[in-house]
C-alpha positions as CSV (number, residue, x, y, z in Angstrom):
1,X,13.7,-9.1,-28.4
2,X,17.0,-9.6,-26.7
3,X,17.3,-7.9,-23.3
4,X,19.9,-5.3,-23.3
5,X,22.8,-6.3,-21.0
6,X,25.3,-3.9,-22.6
7,X,26.6,-1.3,-20.3
8,X,26.9,2.0,-22.2
9,X,30.4,2.9,-21.2
10,X,33.4,4.4,-22.9
11,X,32.6,7.1,-25.5
12,X,34.9,8.0,-28.3
13,X,35.9,11.7,-28.6
14,X,33.9,13.4,-31.3
15,X,35.2,17.0,-31.9
16,X,32.6,19.7,-32.2
17,X,32.9,23.3,-33.3
18,X,35.6,24.3,-30.8
19,X,33.5,25.8,-28.0
20,X,35.2,26.2,-24.6
21,X,34.5,23.8,-21.7
22,X,32.8,26.6,-19.8
23,X,30.5,27.3,-22.8
24,X,29.6,23.6,-23.1
25,X,28.9,23.3,-19.4
26,X,26.6,26.3,-19.7
27,X,24.8,24.7,-22.7
28,X,24.3,21.4,-20.9
29,X,23.1,22.8,-17.6
30,X,19.3,22.7,-17.5
31,X,16.3,20.3,-18.1
32,X,16.1,18.0,-21.1
33,X,13.8,15.6,-22.8
34,X,15.9,12.8,-24.3
35,X,14.2,12.3,-27.7
36,X,15.9,9.4,-29.5
37,X,19.2,7.9,-30.6
38,X,20.0,8.4,-34.3
39,X,22.0,5.4,-35.3
40,X,24.8,5.7,-37.9
41,X,25.5,2.2,-39.2
42,X,28.4,1.5,-41.5
43,X,27.4,-1.8,-43.1
44,X,24.8,-4.6,-43.2
45,X,26.5,-6.5,-40.3
46,X,26.0,-3.5,-38.0
47,X,22.4,-3.2,-39.1
48,X,21.8,-6.8,-38.2
49,X,23.4,-6.4,-34.8
50,X,21.8,-3.1,-33.9
51,X,18.3,-4.4,-34.9
52,X,18.6,-6.9,-32.0
53,X,19.2,-4.2,-29.4
54,X,17.4,-1.2,-30.8
55,X,14.1,-1.7,-29.0
56,X,15.9,-2.2,-25.7
57,X,18.0,0.9,-26.1
58,X,15.0,3.1,-27.0
59,X,13.0,1.6,-24.2
60,X,15.7,2.4,-21.7
61,X,16.5,5.9,-22.7
62,X,13.8,7.2,-25.1
63,X,11.7,10.2,-23.8
64,X,13.4,10.4,-20.4
65,X,13.3,13.6,-18.5
66,X,16.8,14.6,-17.3
67,X,18.4,17.4,-15.4
68,X,22.0,18.6,-15.5
69,X,22.5,21.0,-12.6
70,X,25.1,23.8,-12.5
71,X,26.7,22.2,-9.4
72,X,27.5,19.0,-11.3
73,X,24.5,16.9,-10.1
74,X,22.7,14.7,-12.6
75,X,19.1,13.4,-12.1
76,X,16.6,11.3,-13.9
77,X,13.2,13.0,-13.0
78,X,11.6,9.6,-12.4
79,X,14.0,9.3,-9.5
80,X,13.8,12.9,-8.4
81,X,13.7,12.1,-4.7
82,X,16.7,9.7,-4.9
83,X,20.3,10.7,-4.5
84,X,21.6,12.2,-7.7
85,X,24.5,11.3,-9.8
86,X,27.4,13.4,-11.1
87,X,28.2,14.9,-14.5
88,X,31.3,16.6,-15.8
89,X,33.0,17.6,-19.0
90,X,36.5,16.2,-19.6
91,X,39.0,16.8,-22.3
92,X,37.0,19.8,-23.4
93,X,34.3,17.7,-25.2
94,X,33.5,14.4,-23.4
95,X,30.4,14.4,-21.2
96,X,30.7,11.8,-18.5
97,X,27.8,10.8,-16.1
98,X,28.4,8.5,-13.1
99,X,26.1,7.1,-10.5
100,X,23.1,8.5,-12.4
101,X,20.8,5.5,-12.1
102,X,19.8,2.8,-14.5
103,X,21.5,3.4,-17.9
104,X,23.6,6.3,-16.6
105,X,26.3,4.6,-14.6
106,X,28.5,5.3,-16.4
107,X,27.3,7.1,-19.5
108,X,29.9,8.9,-21.7
109,X,29.3,10.8,-24.9
110,X,30.7,13.8,-26.6
111,X,29.4,17.1,-27.9
112,X,28.3,17.2,-31.5
113,X,25.9,20.1,-32.1
114,X,23.5,22.4,-30.4
115,X,20.9,24.1,-32.7
116,X,17.3,25.4,-32.0
117,X,17.3,24.1,-28.4
118,X,18.2,20.6,-29.6
119,X,21.5,19.1,-28.3
120,X,23.3,16.3,-30.1
121,X,25.7,14.0,-28.3
122,X,27.6,11.3,-30.0
123,X,28.5,7.9,-28.5
124,X,30.0,4.7,-29.7
125,X,28.7,1.6,-27.9
126,X,30.2,-1.9,-28.1
127,X,27.7,-4.5,-29.4
128,X,29.0,-7.9,-30.5
129,X,32.5,-6.8,-31.4
130,X,31.1,-3.8,-33.3
131,X,31.3,-0.1,-32.3
132,X,27.8,1.3,-33.1
133,X,27.6,5.0,-33.5
134,X,24.6,6.7,-31.9
135,X,23.8,10.4,-32.0
136,X,21.6,11.2,-29.0
137,X,19.1,14.1,-29.5
138,X,18.1,16.1,-26.4
139,X,15.4,18.8,-26.4
140,X,15.9,21.6,-23.9
141,X,12.9,22.4,-21.7
142,X,13.7,25.8,-20.3
143,X,11.8,27.7,-17.6
144,X,9.6,29.4,-20.1
145,X,8.4,26.2,-21.6
146,X,4.8,25.4,-20.6
147,X,5.9,21.9,-19.5
148,X,8.7,23.1,-17.2
149,X,6.6,22.0,-14.2
150,X,7.4,18.4,-15.0
151,X,10.8,18.9,-13.5
152,X,9.7,20.3,-10.2
153,X,9.4,18.4,-6.9
154,X,5.9,19.7,-6.5
155,X,4.6,18.1,-9.7
156,X,6.4,14.9,-8.8
157,X,5.2,14.6,-5.1
158,X,3.2,11.5,-5.9
159,X,6.5,9.6,-6.4
160,X,7.1,9.7,-2.6
161,X,6.1,6.3,-1.3
162,X,3.6,6.6,1.6
163,X,4.8,5.4,5.0
164,X,1.4,4.1,6.1
165,X,-1.8,2.9,4.4
166,X,-3.8,5.7,2.8
167,X,-7.5,6.5,2.9
168,X,-9.5,6.4,-0.3
169,X,-9.5,10.2,-0.5
170,X,-5.7,10.2,-0.2
171,X,-5.4,7.6,-2.9
172,X,-7.7,9.6,-5.2
173,X,-5.5,12.7,-4.6
174,X,-2.3,10.7,-5.4
175,X,-3.9,9.4,-8.6
176,X,-5.0,12.8,-9.6
177,X,-1.5,14.1,-9.2
178,X,-0.1,11.3,-11.3
179,X,-2.7,11.9,-14.0
180,X,-1.9,15.6,-14.1
181,X,1.8,14.8,-14.4
182,X,1.3,12.3,-17.2
183,X,-1.3,14.5,-18.9
184,X,1.3,17.3,-19.2
185,X,4.0,14.8,-20.1
186,X,1.9,13.5,-23.1
187,X,1.3,17.1,-24.1
188,X,5.1,17.7,-24.2
189,X,6.0,14.6,-26.2
190,X,3.1,15.1,-28.6
191,X,4.9,18.4,-29.5
192,X,8.5,17.1,-29.5
193,X,8.4,13.5,-30.6
194,X,6.8,11.2,-33.1
195,X,6.4,8.2,-30.8
196,X,5.7,7.5,-27.1
197,X,7.1,4.9,-24.8
198,X,4.7,3.0,-22.5
199,X,7.7,2.2,-20.3
200,X,7.8,5.9,-19.3
201,X,4.2,5.8,-17.9
202,X,3.7,4.0,-14.6
203,X,-0.1,4.0,-14.8
204,X,-1.7,0.7,-15.8
205,X,-3.3,1.9,-19.0
206,X,-3.7,0.3,-22.4
207,X,-3.5,2.6,-25.4
208,X,-5.5,2.3,-28.6
209,X,-6.3,4.5,-31.6
210,X,-8.5,7.2,-30.2
211,X,-9.2,5.5,-26.9
212,X,-7.7,4.2,-23.7
213,X,-8.4,1.4,-21.3
214,X,-7.3,-0.1,-18.0
215,X,-5.1,-3.1,-17.9
216,X,-6.4,-5.9,-15.7
217,X,-2.9,-6.8,-14.4
218,X,-1.0,-4.2,-12.2
219,X,2.7,-4.0,-12.9
220,X,5.2,-3.9,-10.0
221,X,6.1,-0.3,-10.9
222,X,2.5,0.8,-10.3
223,X,2.1,-1.3,-7.1
224,X,5.3,0.1,-5.6
225,X,3.9,3.7,-5.7
226,X,1.5,2.7,-2.9
227,X,2.0,1.6,0.7
228,X,1.1,-2.0,-0.1
229,X,-0.7,-4.2,-2.6
230,X,-4.1,-3.6,-0.9
231,X,-3.8,0.2,-1.5
232,X,-2.7,-0.5,-5.1
233,X,-5.8,-2.6,-5.7
234,X,-7.9,0.3,-4.3
235,X,-6.1,2.7,-6.7
236,X,-6.7,0.4,-9.6
237,X,-10.4,0.3,-8.8
238,X,-10.6,4.1,-8.5
239,X,-8.9,4.4,-11.9
240,X,-11.5,2.2,-13.5
241,X,-14.2,4.5,-12.0
242,X,-12.3,7.6,-13.4
243,X,-12.1,6.1,-16.9
244,X,-15.9,5.5,-17.0
245,X,-17.0,8.8,-15.3
246,X,-14.7,11.5,-16.7
247,X,-16.6,12.4,-19.8
248,X,-16.2,11.7,-23.5
249,X,-12.9,10.8,-24.9
250,X,-11.3,13.9,-26.6
251,X,-10.6,14.3,-30.2
252,X,-7.0,15.6,-30.6
253,X,-4.6,16.2,-33.4
254,X,-2.7,13.0,-32.5
255,X,-2.9,10.1,-30.1
256,X,-0.5,11.6,-27.6
257,X,-2.5,14.8,-27.3
258,X,-5.7,12.8,-26.8
259,X,-4.1,10.6,-24.1
260,X,-2.9,13.7,-22.3
261,X,-6.2,15.4,-22.4
262,X,-8.1,12.4,-21.2
263,X,-5.7,11.9,-18.3
264,X,-6.4,15.5,-17.3
265,X,-10.1,14.9,-17.5
266,X,-9.7,11.9,-15.2
267,X,-7.7,14.1,-12.8
268,X,-10.5,16.7,-12.8
269,X,-13.1,14.0,-12.0
270,X,-11.0,12.7,-9.1
271,X,-10.6,16.2,-7.7
272,X,-14.3,16.9,-7.5
């Protein structure tokens, strides 16, 4: 798979149903789950080209949690404690994001549709001298949604890197918070999506049909959540204990539901 080096930049105006800029700003303001890009390919050449980049595009954007604030601030929730970017609507239809972090600096699309809490934004991205049309699908997660807590600082407090080594009890608490977050995240995507992205989950798990395991190797993204490598090793050891002591693996309607329930079981065991 070719690594995606393409910067998603200039979007091409795609006229929607004629709503005013103010109405569109109101529609976009809020919390969103970026579901997937629906590609609209014109010919076999575009299909061949897009196939090279599709996995990288989905890995970079798929199932991201995003916030468009009324004051024009944009945030990726996995960087909730970092400075936010900016978003604006220009020419009555184009949505432009700048300084929004990886993949969103810049990111320019245009309104296409908003139906049943699902927003569609259209973008043309340049790949190998072709303009590939993608229709991004966003699911609105409003305050009444049972997963709305995923967008709060409280539920993301474990993302703050500690300033000193932590005790085993503090590491257990941090892991429990992570597991509760991802347990709810899996519950959300099991309702809204037909796939999940391992790149969205920083815990070192391996996922199987009706089971989960612990990867032997710790990825940098997991290590960086702790004060140093020694604390990350402690956390890895504690996770192994949690997997083996948190009860029977649940039977769910789908894999995502099962993963989420098992993570919450591990969190409960760690909180004992």
